[in-house]
VMD Tcl script that draws the C-alpha trace (Angstrom):
set ca {
  {-7.64 11.02 -18.52}
  {-5.16 13.86 -18.23}
  {-4.93 15.86 -15.06}
  {-1.69 17.79 -15.21}
  {0.37 19.73 -17.69}
  {3.47 18.54 -19.47}
  {6.01 17.39 -16.87}
  {8.98 19.55 -16.06}
  {12.06 17.28 -15.84}
  {13.50 19.21 -12.93}
  {10.32 18.60 -10.94}
  {10.13 14.82 -11.19}
  {12.51 11.97 -10.45}
  {13.95 9.81 -13.20}
  {15.88 6.57 -13.35}
  {18.89 7.58 -15.42}
  {19.98 5.27 -18.22}
  {17.51 2.68 -17.01}
  {16.74 -0.37 -19.10}
  {13.31 -2.01 -19.17}
  {13.04 -4.51 -16.32}
  {11.52 -7.83 -17.40}
  {8.54 -9.12 -15.48}
  {9.54 -11.36 -12.60}
  {7.98 -14.81 -12.69}
  {9.01 -15.84 -9.17}
  {6.54 -13.79 -7.12}
  {4.87 -16.18 -4.64}
  {1.33 -17.12 -5.62}
  {-0.87 -18.12 -2.68}
  {-4.19 -19.91 -3.19}
  {-6.10 -19.00 -0.03}
  {-8.40 -22.01 -0.48}
  {-5.57 -24.53 -0.13}
  {-4.92 -26.06 3.32}
  {-1.13 -25.68 3.09}
  {-1.26 -21.99 2.16}
  {-0.33 -20.88 5.70}
  {3.16 -22.33 5.26}
  {3.50 -20.69 1.85}
  {2.47 -17.37 3.38}
  {5.19 -17.58 6.03}
  {7.82 -18.46 3.43}
  {6.73 -15.59 1.16}
  {6.85 -13.11 4.06}
  {10.33 -14.27 5.03}
  {11.80 -14.25 1.52}
  {9.99 -11.39 -0.23}
  {7.60 -9.60 2.11}
  {5.28 -9.64 -0.89}
  {2.96 -12.14 -2.56}
  {-0.11 -12.50 -4.78}
  {-3.33 -14.16 -3.62}
  {-6.05 -15.93 -5.58}
  {-9.36 -17.43 -4.44}
  {-9.48 -14.41 -2.16}
  {-13.25 -14.23 -1.72}
  {-13.64 -10.59 -2.74}
  {-16.51 -10.41 -5.26}
  {-15.47 -9.09 -8.67}
  {-18.61 -6.97 -8.58}
  {-17.20 -5.00 -5.62}
  {-13.88 -4.54 -7.41}
  {-15.35 -3.35 -10.71}
  {-17.85 -0.99 -9.05}
  {-15.23 0.81 -7.02}
  {-12.83 1.02 -9.95}
  {-15.61 2.53 -12.06}
  {-16.39 5.12 -9.39}
  {-12.67 5.85 -9.01}
  {-12.20 6.41 -12.74}
  {-15.25 8.68 -12.75}
  {-13.78 10.77 -9.94}
  {-10.33 11.14 -11.52}
  {-12.03 12.07 -14.84}
  {-13.54 15.16 -13.24}
  {-12.03 18.59 -13.98}
  {-9.12 19.41 -11.70}
  {-11.09 22.28 -10.14}
  {-13.76 19.80 -9.01}
  {-11.29 17.28 -7.61}
  {-9.47 19.98 -5.69}
  {-12.64 20.57 -3.66}
  {-11.74 17.34 -1.85}
  {-8.21 18.57 -1.10}
  {-5.62 19.46 -0.14}
  {-4.88 16.28 1.84}
  {-4.43 17.02 5.53}
  {-3.69 14.15 5.59}
  {-6.95 12.88 4.05}
  {-8.36 14.13 0.78}
  {-7.26 14.71 -2.82}
  {-3.60 15.16 -3.66}
  {-1.91 15.98 -6.96}
  {1.81 15.34 -7.59}
  {2.95 16.20 -4.06}
  {3.27 13.16 -1.78}
  {3.40 13.94 1.92}
  {4.73 17.17 3.39}
  {8.48 16.76 2.89}
  {9.05 17.47 -0.79}
  {8.36 14.08 -2.42}
  {6.80 14.43 -5.85}
  {5.39 11.83 -8.24}
  {3.47 11.56 -11.51}
  {0.31 10.66 -9.59}
  {-2.95 12.00 -8.27}
  {-4.66 10.29 -5.39}
  {-7.38 10.12 -2.77}
  {-6.32 9.24 0.77}
  {-9.25 8.28 2.99}
  {-9.84 6.98 6.45}
  {-12.30 4.11 6.65}
  {-14.94 6.03 8.63}
  {-17.96 6.12 6.35}
  {-19.54 9.24 7.84}
  {-16.48 11.39 7.22}
  {-16.27 10.05 3.66}
  {-19.88 11.09 2.98}
  {-19.25 14.60 4.29}
  {-16.01 15.05 2.36}
  {-17.46 13.99 -0.99}
  {-20.77 15.85 -0.82}
  {-19.08 18.88 -2.42}
  {-18.05 16.84 -5.46}
  {-20.88 14.38 -5.92}
  {-23.67 16.74 -4.84}
  {-25.90 16.08 -1.87}
  {-25.90 12.32 -2.40}
  {-22.43 10.73 -2.65}
  {-24.12 7.45 -1.76}
  {-23.04 5.52 -4.85}
  {-19.35 6.15 -4.22}
  {-19.70 5.59 -0.47}
  {-21.51 2.25 -0.94}
  {-18.95 1.01 -3.49}
  {-16.15 2.00 -1.13}
  {-17.79 0.40 1.90}
  {-18.48 -2.91 0.12}
  {-14.93 -3.11 -1.20}
  {-13.12 -2.09 1.99}
  {-15.22 -4.43 4.15}
  {-14.46 -7.40 1.90}
  {-10.74 -6.60 1.63}
  {-10.48 -6.10 5.39}
  {-11.99 -9.56 5.94}
  {-9.46 -11.04 3.52}
  {-6.58 -9.21 5.21}
  {-7.65 -10.55 8.62}
  {-7.93 -14.07 7.20}
  {-4.40 -13.79 5.79}
  {-3.05 -12.50 9.10}
  {-4.66 -15.39 10.97}
  {-3.17 -17.87 8.50}
  {0.21 -16.24 9.10}
  {-0.26 -16.72 12.84}
  {-1.11 -20.39 12.23}
  {1.99 -20.78 10.06}
  {4.11 -19.24 12.82}
  {2.50 -21.65 15.33}
  {1.28 -18.80 17.53}
  {-1.21 -19.79 20.21}
  {-3.25 -16.64 19.74}
  {-4.56 -16.94 16.18}
  {-5.89 -13.38 16.13}
  {-2.74 -11.73 17.51}
  {-2.37 -9.70 14.30}
  {-5.93 -9.59 12.96}
  {-7.44 -8.23 16.19}
  {-5.54 -4.98 15.59}
  {-7.42 -4.45 12.32}
  {-10.74 -5.56 13.82}
  {-10.44 -3.16 16.76}
  {-12.97 -0.31 16.61}
  {-10.08 2.12 17.05}
  {-8.04 0.57 14.22}
  {-6.15 3.27 12.35}
  {-6.56 1.77 8.89}
  {-6.55 3.94 5.78}
  {-7.49 3.51 2.15}
  {-5.79 5.00 -0.89}
  {-6.85 5.39 -4.52}
  {-4.02 6.23 -6.94}
  {-4.28 7.35 -10.54}
  {-1.14 7.43 -12.70}
  {-2.01 9.12 -16.01}
  {-0.13 8.00 -19.12}
  {2.86 10.16 -19.92}
  {3.70 9.88 -23.66}
  {6.45 12.51 -23.25}
  {8.75 10.02 -21.50}
  {9.20 8.22 -24.84}
  {11.45 11.11 -25.88}
  {13.64 10.94 -22.76}
  {16.14 8.43 -24.15}
  {14.72 5.41 -22.41}
  {14.59 6.97 -18.96}
  {11.78 5.97 -16.63}
  {9.91 8.58 -14.65}
  {8.89 7.84 -11.07}
  {5.15 7.73 -10.46}
  {5.50 6.98 -6.74}
  {8.94 6.85 -5.16}
  {10.46 3.89 -3.35}
  {9.23 3.28 0.19}
  {8.00 0.72 2.67}
  {4.52 0.79 4.18}
  {4.51 1.58 7.90}
  {1.33 -0.32 8.79}
  {0.87 -4.05 9.51}
  {-0.29 -5.19 6.08}
  {-1.17 -3.61 2.73}
  {-3.59 -5.14 0.22}
  {-3.26 -3.80 -3.33}
  {-5.37 -4.23 -6.41}
  {-4.71 -2.43 -9.70}
  {-6.00 -2.40 -13.25}
  {-4.20 -4.29 -15.99}
  {-1.33 -1.79 -16.34}
  {2.31 -2.34 -15.40}
  {4.44 -0.05 -13.24}
  {4.75 -1.67 -9.81}
  {8.25 -2.81 -8.82}
  {9.59 -4.39 -5.63}
  {13.14 -4.51 -4.32}
  {14.77 -7.86 -3.62}
  {17.10 -8.50 -0.70}
  {20.16 -7.74 -2.83}
  {18.83 -4.28 -3.70}
  {17.84 -5.12 -7.28}
  {14.42 -4.13 -8.59}
  {11.93 -6.45 -10.29}
  {8.76 -5.58 -12.19}
  {5.51 -7.13 -11.01}
  {3.27 -8.49 -13.80}
  {-0.11 -6.73 -13.61}
  {-3.11 -8.87 -12.68}
  {-6.47 -7.16 -12.31}
  {-8.21 -10.23 -10.89}
  {-5.83 -10.94 -8.00}
  {-4.56 -9.03 -4.97}
  {-0.99 -8.25 -4.01}
  {-0.07 -8.15 -0.34}
  {2.82 -6.29 1.31}
  {4.31 -6.90 4.73}
  {4.44 -3.55 6.53}
  {7.04 -2.17 8.95}
  {4.85 -2.92 11.99}
  {4.55 -6.60 11.08}
  {8.31 -6.78 10.56}
  {8.77 -5.49 14.11}
  {6.16 -7.83 15.60}
  {7.94 -10.81 14.02}
  {11.34 -9.43 15.18}
  {12.56 -9.12 11.61}
  {11.50 -12.60 10.50}
  {8.99 -11.11 8.07}
  {10.38 -8.44 5.74}
  {8.72 -5.12 5.00}
  {9.08 -4.84 1.24}
  {10.47 -1.72 -0.46}
  {8.46 -0.87 -3.58}
  {7.83 1.89 -6.12}
  {5.76 2.69 -9.21}
  {7.10 3.79 -12.60}
  {4.99 5.71 -15.11}
  {3.55 4.08 -18.20}
  {3.91 5.97 -21.45}
  {0.60 4.86 -22.98}
  {-1.83 3.53 -20.35}
  {-3.34 4.97 -17.17}
  {-2.79 2.93 -14.02}
  {-5.38 2.87 -11.24}
  {-4.60 1.19 -7.93}
  {-6.63 0.71 -4.76}
  {-4.77 -0.03 -1.51}
  {-6.07 -0.95 1.93}
  {-3.52 -0.27 4.68}
  {-4.37 -2.28 7.79}
  {-3.16 -0.38 10.84}
  {-3.46 -0.85 14.63}
  {-5.08 1.59 17.07}
  {-2.98 4.69 17.72}
  {-2.30 3.67 21.32}
  {-1.25 0.10 20.42}
  {2.25 -0.83 21.55}
  {4.31 -2.37 18.74}
  {7.10 -4.75 19.77}
  {8.40 -8.23 18.90}
  {6.03 -10.95 20.11}
  {7.59 -12.82 23.06}
  {6.54 -16.17 21.59}
  {8.69 -15.48 18.51}
  {11.79 -14.51 20.47}
  {12.86 -17.95 21.76}
  {15.93 -16.62 23.50}
  {16.77 -14.13 20.76}
  {17.47 -10.48 21.43}
  {14.81 -7.98 20.46}
  {15.88 -6.04 17.37}
  {13.52 -3.15 18.08}
  {12.51 -0.81 20.87}
  {8.87 -0.84 21.86}
  {6.84 2.06 20.45}
  {3.20 3.00 20.00}
  {1.65 3.13 16.54}
  {1.07 6.86 17.11}
  {4.79 7.40 17.70}
  {5.76 5.45 14.60}
  {3.09 7.04 12.42}
  {4.22 10.52 13.49}
  {7.84 9.64 12.72}
  {6.89 8.21 9.31}
  {4.78 11.27 8.48}
  {7.77 13.51 9.17}
  {10.15 11.49 6.98}
  {10.87 11.32 3.26}
  {9.45 8.44 1.26}
  {12.75 6.65 0.74}
  {13.92 6.95 4.35}
  {14.50 3.80 6.39}
  {11.97 4.67 9.08}
  {12.64 1.66 11.27}
  {16.28 2.54 11.84}
  {15.22 5.09 14.48}
  {13.55 2.31 16.46}
  {16.23 -0.37 16.21}
  {18.07 -1.50 19.30}
  {21.79 -0.78 19.02}
  {23.77 -3.84 20.00}
  {26.15 -3.26 22.92}
  {29.71 -2.99 21.72}
}
mol new
graphics top color blue
foreach p $ca { graphics top sphere $p radius 0.5 }
foreach p [lrange $ca 0 end-1] q [lrange $ca 1 end] { graphics top cylinder $p $q radius 0.2 }
display resetview
């Protein structure tokens, strides 16, 4: 699948003189069926803000159906795909990420999780009956949302919070502002001639929501940043899910859980397809450290609504530290 012309070096970002990063074997692996997994979840969120889950309960049939529909969509001629764009913010995007000049070797679909709007948006591409895509999307998102809520409730248990659904209720709310993203990173054979440089598919960033649940095909490219600023490559695994702590969860835990910085590098030979559910709260929800996690500690963050934070994030560049605008400045 090829969707864009030969890349212009001045248009895309490169990692200069970069050496291949070996796959990191220390990424926490959480078996959701094990009774002690809640403690492992807390530890993973504190140390990495990132982990892999198995025995997740999402049927492989749902995964494979949606990936098949996704590949079919991205295989369409560019003129057809562009009928679903430009993203404002939802819809089809190509190379440009957001409104502030970020560019990547990627095309994508950004969707809200309202099924009616999805049907209307895709009728122009799939004809009068986009039902096959809509059903695959609905089955997958519903199952992944259930898993995300289960993980959040296990986190609450691990933190010994009295209200087990303190995080998950924000995703279950009818007004939940959750979104879903399908990314396609075409292979880019030309980067082989760039003296070992890596081209950025999706630039470094944190996710502003509460939690992100990622699944990709068996192609490498995802990297996360460790606490010391170094980058590690995540081994691909098409049968498992990867979970990110988002900025909002970092705030709610008063910095105990870490929102992980991550990026995607292009692959010279293989296309990468990823599917990400971003679990977000209602727009009017107030985000602040939970009092039960303070225990005499000072709050690191000002209270803000999800709408305020989302608007701030939307107006920023990918690599910006968005939370810095909402940190409390210690009295000197």
